[in-house]
N, CA, C and O atoms as a Tripos MOL2 file, in Angstrom:
@<TRIPOS>MOLECULE
protein
  152   151    38     0     0
PROTEIN
NO_CHARGES

@<TRIPOS>ATOM
      1 N           0.0370   14.5910   22.7710 N.3       1 MET1
      2 CA          0.8780   13.9100   21.8040 C.3       1 MET1
      3 C          -0.0090   13.3100   20.7110 C.2       1 MET1
      4 O          -0.9850   12.6220   21.0120 O.2       1 MET1
      5 N           0.3190   13.5630   19.4790 N.am      2 SER2
      6 CA         -0.4900   13.0500   18.3730 C.3       2 SER2
      7 C          -0.0410   11.6410   17.9780 C.2       2 SER2
      8 O           1.1130   11.2600   18.1720 O.2       2 SER2
      9 N          -0.9710   10.8920   17.4260 N.am      3 ALA3
     10 CA         -0.6630    9.5330   16.9800 C.3       3 ALA3
     11 C           0.2110    9.6000   15.7350 C.2       3 ALA3
     12 O           0.0140   10.4550   14.8700 O.2       3 ALA3
     13 N           1.1720    8.6950   15.6540 N.am      4 ARG4
     14 CA          2.0490    8.6540   14.4900 C.3       4 ARG4
     15 C           1.4180    7.7820   13.4200 C.2       4 ARG4
     16 O           0.9360    6.6850   13.7050 O.2       4 ARG4
     17 N           1.4240    8.2650   12.2080 N.am      5 LEU5
     18 CA          0.8880    7.5300   11.0720 C.3       5 LEU5
     19 C           2.0620    7.1140   10.2040 C.2       5 LEU5
     20 O           2.8980    7.9420    9.8430 O.2       5 LEU5
     21 N           2.1240    5.8390    9.8700 N.am      6 GLU6
     22 CA          3.2110    5.3240    9.0570 C.3       6 GLU6
     23 C           2.6790    4.8300    7.7270 C.2       6 GLU6
     24 O           1.4880    4.5500    7.5890 O.2       6 GLU6
     25 N           3.5580    4.7230    6.7560 N.am      7 VAL7
     26 CA          3.1780    4.2450    5.4250 C.3       7 VAL7
     27 C           2.5470    2.8600    5.5360 C.2       7 VAL7
     28 O           1.5930    2.5620    4.8180 O.2       7 VAL7
     29 N           3.0550    2.0210    6.4110 N.am      8 ALA8
     30 CA          2.4910    0.6790    6.5990 C.3       8 ALA8
     31 C           1.0330    0.7470    7.0520 C.2       8 ALA8
     32 O           0.2270   -0.1020    6.6720 O.2       8 ALA8
     33 N           0.6950    1.7420    7.8530 N.am      9 ASP9
     34 CA         -0.6940    1.9110    8.2960 C.3       9 ASP9
     35 C          -1.6020    2.2560    7.1180 C.2       9 ASP9
     36 O          -2.7050    1.7220    6.9950 O.2       9 ASP9
     37 N          -1.1340    3.1410    6.2670 N.am     10 ILE10
     38 CA         -1.9120    3.5540    5.0980 C.3      10 ILE10
     39 C          -2.0770    2.3920    4.1290 C.2      10 ILE10
     40 O          -3.1760    2.1370    3.6360 O.2      10 ILE10
     41 N          -0.9840    1.6900    3.8580 N.am     11 PHE11
     42 CA         -1.0670    0.5380    2.9650 C.3      11 PHE11
     43 C          -1.9660   -0.5420    3.5450 C.2      11 PHE11
     44 O          -2.7140   -1.1910    2.8130 O.2      11 PHE11
     45 N          -1.8960   -0.7350    4.8510 N.am     12 GLY12
     46 CA         -2.7310   -1.7370    5.4970 C.3      12 GLY12
     47 C          -4.2140   -1.4330    5.3640 C.2      12 GLY12
     48 O          -5.0330   -2.3370    5.1970 O.2      12 GLY12
     49 N          -4.5460   -0.1680    5.4390 N.am     13 ARG13
     50 CA         -5.9510    0.2440    5.3530 C.3      13 ARG13
     51 C          -6.4540    0.3470    3.9220 C.2      13 ARG13
     52 O          -7.5980   -0.0070    3.6370 O.2      13 ARG13
     53 N          -5.6050    0.8310    3.0170 N.am     14 HIS14
     54 CA         -6.0690    1.1670    1.6800 C.3      14 HIS14
     55 C          -5.3320    0.4640    0.5410 C.2      14 HIS14
     56 O          -5.6680    0.6540   -0.6280 O.2      14 HIS14
     57 N          -4.3370   -0.3410    0.8780 N.am     15 GLY15
     58 CA         -3.5020   -0.9550   -0.1470 C.3      15 GLY15
     59 C          -4.2490   -1.8420   -1.1210 C.2      15 GLY15
     60 O          -4.0330   -1.7540   -2.3300 O.2      15 GLY15
     61 N          -5.1230   -2.6960   -0.6140 N.am     16 GLU16
     62 CA         -5.8550   -3.6090   -1.4960 C.3      16 GLU16
     63 C          -6.7620   -2.8540   -2.4540 C.2      16 GLU16
     64 O          -6.8150   -3.1830   -3.6390 O.2      16 GLU16
     65 N          -7.4680   -1.8600   -1.9680 N.am     17 ALA17
     66 CA         -8.3360   -1.0510   -2.8310 C.3      17 ALA17
     67 C          -7.5080   -0.3120   -3.8840 C.2      17 ALA17
     68 O          -7.9110   -0.2170   -5.0430 O.2      17 ALA17
     69 N          -6.3600    0.2050   -3.4760 N.am     18 TYR18
     70 CA         -5.4720    0.9020   -4.4080 C.3      18 TYR18
     71 C          -5.0000   -0.0450   -5.5080 C.2      18 TYR18
     72 O          -4.9880    0.3160   -6.6850 O.2      18 TYR18
     73 N          -4.6110   -1.2610   -5.1150 N.am     19 ARG19
     74 CA         -4.1630   -2.2350   -6.1110 C.3      19 ARG19
     75 C          -5.2720   -2.5870   -7.0890 C.2      19 ARG19
     76 O          -5.0110   -2.7660   -8.2790 O.2      19 ARG19
     77 N          -6.4950   -2.6870   -6.6110 N.am     20 GLN20
     78 CA         -7.6130   -3.0140   -7.4950 C.3      20 GLN20
     79 C          -7.8900   -1.8870   -8.4840 C.2      20 GLN20
     80 O          -8.1130   -2.1370   -9.6680 O.2      20 GLN20
     81 N          -7.8780   -0.6550   -8.0010 N.am     21 VAL21
     82 CA         -8.1600    0.4960   -8.8650 C.3      21 VAL21
     83 C          -7.0530    0.6990   -9.8960 C.2      21 VAL21
     84 O          -7.3310    1.0770  -11.0340 O.2      21 VAL21
     85 N          -5.8140    0.4530   -9.5120 N.am     22 HIS22
     86 CA         -4.6680    0.7050  -10.3790 C.3      22 HIS22
     87 C          -4.0720   -0.5910  -10.9340 C.2      22 HIS22
     88 O          -2.8750   -0.6630  -11.2110 O.2      22 HIS22
     89 N          -4.8980   -1.5880  -11.0880 N.am     23 ASP23
     90 CA         -4.4470   -2.9200  -11.4800 C.3      23 ASP23
     91 C          -3.5720   -2.9180  -12.7290 C.2      23 ASP23
     92 O          -2.5400   -3.5890  -12.7490 O.2      23 ASP23
     93 N          -3.9470   -2.1970  -13.7490 N.am     24 GLY24
     94 CA         -3.1930   -2.1960  -14.9930 C.3      24 GLY24
     95 C          -1.9350   -1.3490  -14.9730 C.2      24 GLY24
     96 O          -1.1550   -1.3670  -15.9250 O.2      24 GLY24
     97 N          -1.7360   -0.6110  -13.9020 N.am     25 HIS25
     98 CA         -0.6210    0.3340  -13.8570 C.3      25 HIS25
     99 C           0.4460   -0.0160  -12.8300 C.2      25 HIS25
    100 O           1.4640    0.6700  -12.7400 O.2      25 HIS25
    101 N           0.2290   -1.0640  -12.0600 N.am     26 LEU26
    102 CA          1.2200   -1.4700  -11.0590 C.3      26 LEU26
    103 C           1.9670   -2.6980  -11.5580 C.2      26 LEU26
    104 O           1.3650   -3.6890  -11.9700 O.2      26 LEU26
    105 N           3.2540   -2.6100  -11.5120 N.am     27 GLY27
    106 CA          4.0750   -3.7390  -11.9190 C.3      27 GLY27
    107 C           4.3120   -4.6940  -10.7660 C.2      27 GLY27
    108 O           3.9170   -4.4360   -9.6290 O.2      27 GLY27
    109 N           4.9580   -5.7900  -11.0800 N.am     28 ARG28
    110 CA          5.2590   -6.8060  -10.0780 C.3      28 ARG28
    111 C           6.1100   -6.2470   -8.9450 C.2      28 ARG28
    112 O           5.8710   -6.5400   -7.7730 O.2      28 ARG28
    113 N           7.0920   -5.4490   -9.2980 N.am     29 VAL29
    114 CA          7.9900   -4.8760   -8.2870 C.3      29 VAL29
    115 C           7.2160   -3.9610   -7.3390 C.2      29 VAL29
    116 O           7.4040   -4.0320   -6.1250 O.2      29 VAL29
    117 N           6.3590   -3.1140   -7.8740 N.am     30 GLU30
    118 CA          5.5840   -2.2050   -7.0290 C.3      30 GLU30
    119 C           4.6820   -2.9780   -6.0790 C.2      30 GLU30
    120 O           4.5490   -2.6150   -4.9110 O.2      30 GLU30
    121 N           4.0690   -4.0320   -6.5740 N.am     31 ARG31
    122 CA          3.2030   -4.8550   -5.7210 C.3      31 ARG31
    123 C           4.0130   -5.5280   -4.6040 C.2      31 ARG31
    124 O           3.5570   -5.6050   -3.4630 O.2      31 ARG31
    125 N           5.2010   -6.0090   -4.9370 N.am     32 ARG32
    126 CA          6.0440   -6.6710   -3.9340 C.3      32 ARG32
    127 C           6.5050   -5.6820   -2.8710 C.2      32 ARG32
    128 O           6.5620   -6.0170   -1.6880 O.2      32 ARG32
    129 N           6.8320   -4.4670   -3.2920 N.am     33 VAL33
    130 CA          7.2560   -3.4380   -2.3270 C.3      33 VAL33
    131 C           6.1080   -3.0950   -1.3920 C.2      33 VAL33
    132 O           6.2970   -2.9960   -0.1800 O.2      33 VAL33
    133 N           4.9160   -2.9140   -1.9530 N.am     34 MET34
    134 CA          3.7550   -2.6090   -1.1100 C.3      34 MET34
    135 C           3.5160   -3.7310   -0.1050 C.2      34 MET34
    136 O           3.2480   -3.4670    1.0670 O.2      34 MET34
    137 N           3.6110   -4.9690   -0.5530 N.am     35 SER35
    138 CA          3.3970   -6.1090    0.3500 C.3      35 SER35
    139 C           4.4630   -6.1560    1.4360 C.2      35 SER35
    140 O           4.1590   -6.4580    2.5910 O.2      35 SER35
    141 N           5.6960   -5.8650    1.0800 N.am     36 ALA36
    142 CA          6.7800   -5.8740    2.0590 C.3      36 ALA36
    143 C           6.5600   -4.7800    3.1160 C.2      36 ALA36
    144 O           6.8190   -4.9990    4.2990 O.2      36 ALA36
    145 N           6.0920   -3.6260    2.6950 N.am     37 ILE37
    146 CA          5.8460   -2.5380    3.6390 C.3      37 ILE37
    147 C           4.6760   -2.8650    4.5530 C.2      37 ILE37
    148 O           4.7030   -2.5690    5.7470 O.2      37 ILE37
    149 N           3.6500   -3.4780    3.9780 N.am     38 GLU38
    150 CA          2.5000   -3.8670    4.7890 C.3      38 GLU38
    151 C           2.9170   -4.8560    5.8510 C.2      38 GLU38
    152 O           2.0830   -5.3050    6.6380 O.2      38 GLU38
@<TRIPOS>BOND
     1     1     2 1
     2     2     3 1
     3     3     4 2
     4     3     5 am
     5     5     6 1
     6     6     7 1
     7     7     8 2
     8     7     9 am
     9     9    10 1
    10    10    11 1
    11    11    12 2
    12    11    13 am
    13    13    14 1
    14    14    15 1
    15    15    16 2
    16    15    17 am
    17    17    18 1
    18    18    19 1
    19    19    20 2
    20    19    21 am
    21    21    22 1
    22    22    23 1
    23    23    24 2
    24    23    25 am
    25    25    26 1
    26    26    27 1
    27    27    28 2
    28    27    29 am
    29    29    30 1
    30    30    31 1
    31    31    32 2
    32    31    33 am
    33    33    34 1
    34    34    35 1
    35    35    36 2
    36    35    37 am
    37    37    38 1
    38    38    39 1
    39    39    40 2
    40    39    41 am
    41    41    42 1
    42    42    43 1
    43    43    44 2
    44    43    45 am
    45    45    46 1
    46    46    47 1
    47    47    48 2
    48    47    49 am
    49    49    50 1
    50    50    51 1
    51    51    52 2
    52    51    53 am
    53    53    54 1
    54    54    55 1
    55    55    56 2
    56    55    57 am
    57    57    58 1
    58    58    59 1
    59    59    60 2
    60    59    61 am
    61    61    62 1
    62    62    63 1
    63    63    64 2
    64    63    65 am
    65    65    66 1
    66    66    67 1
    67    67    68 2
    68    67    69 am
    69    69    70 1
    70    70    71 1
    71    71    72 2
    72    71    73 am
    73    73    74 1
    74    74    75 1
    75    75    76 2
    76    75    77 am
    77    77    78 1
    78    78    79 1
    79    79    80 2
    80    79    81 am
    81    81    82 1
    82    82    83 1
    83    83    84 2
    84    83    85 am
    85    85    86 1
    86    86    87 1
    87    87    88 2
    88    87    89 am
    89    89    90 1
    90    90    91 1
    91    91    92 2
    92    91    93 am
    93    93    94 1
    94    94    95 1
    95    95    96 2
    96    95    97 am
    97    97    98 1
    98    98    99 1
    99    99   100 2
   100    99   101 am
   101   101   102 1
   102   102   103 1
   103   103   104 2
   104   103   105 am
   105   105   106 1
   106   106   107 1
   107   107   108 2
   108   107   109 am
   109   109   110 1
   110   110   111 1
   111   111   112 2
   112   111   113 am
   113   113   114 1
   114   114   115 1
   115   115   116 2
   116   115   117 am
   117   117   118 1
   118   118   119 1
   119   119   120 2
   120   119   121 am
   121   121   122 1
   122   122   123 1
   123   123   124 2
   124   123   125 am
   125   125   126 1
   126   126   127 1
   127   127   128 2
   128   127   129 am
   129   129   130 1
   130   130   131 1
   131   131   132 2
   132   131   133 am
   133   133   134 1
   134   134   135 1
   135   135   136 2
   136   135   137 am
   137   137   138 1
   138   138   139 1
   139   139   140 2
   140   139   141 am
   141   141   142 1
   142   142   143 1
   143   143   144 2
   144   143   145 am
   145   145   146 1
   146   146   147 1
   147   147   148 2
   148   147   149 am
   149   149   150 1
   150   150   151 1
   151   151   152 2
@<TRIPOS>SUBSTRUCTURE
     1 MET1         2 RESIDUE 1 A MET
     2 SER2         6 RESIDUE 1 A SER
     3 ALA3        10 RESIDUE 1 A ALA
     4 ARG4        14 RESIDUE 1 A ARG
     5 LEU5        18 RESIDUE 1 A LEU
     6 GLU6        22 RESIDUE 1 A GLU
     7 VAL7        26 RESIDUE 1 A VAL
     8 ALA8        30 RESIDUE 1 A ALA
     9 ASP9        34 RESIDUE 1 A ASP
    10 ILE10       38 RESIDUE 1 A ILE
    11 PHE11       42 RESIDUE 1 A PHE
    12 GLY12       46 RESIDUE 1 A GLY
    13 ARG13       50 RESIDUE 1 A ARG
    14 HIS14       54 RESIDUE 1 A HIS
    15 GLY15       58 RESIDUE 1 A GLY
    16 GLU16       62 RESIDUE 1 A GLU
    17 ALA17       66 RESIDUE 1 A ALA
    18 TYR18       70 RESIDUE 1 A TYR
    19 ARG19       74 RESIDUE 1 A ARG
    20 GLN20       78 RESIDUE 1 A GLN
    21 VAL21       82 RESIDUE 1 A VAL
    22 HIS22       86 RESIDUE 1 A HIS
    23 ASP23       90 RESIDUE 1 A ASP
    24 GLY24       94 RESIDUE 1 A GLY
    25 HIS25       98 RESIDUE 1 A HIS
    26 LEU26      102 RESIDUE 1 A LEU
    27 GLY27      106 RESIDUE 1 A GLY
    28 ARG28      110 RESIDUE 1 A ARG
    29 VAL29      114 RESIDUE 1 A VAL
    30 GLU30      118 RESIDUE 1 A GLU
    31 ARG31      122 RESIDUE 1 A ARG
    32 ARG32      126 RESIDUE 1 A ARG
    33 VAL33      130 RESIDUE 1 A VAL
    34 MET34      134 RESIDUE 1 A MET
    35 SER35      138 RESIDUE 1 A SER
    36 ALA36      142 RESIDUE 1 A ALA
    37 ILE37      146 RESIDUE 1 A ILE
    38 GLU38      150 RESIDUE 1 A GLU
């Protein structure tokens, strides 16, 4: 049986780095959604 990978796992591991790299392109709503999923 393979391990299940969820969006929350990806955001948890890489979300902060993604937000830093895309700082000028993410709006408030997108940031709030990412935080809610995390």
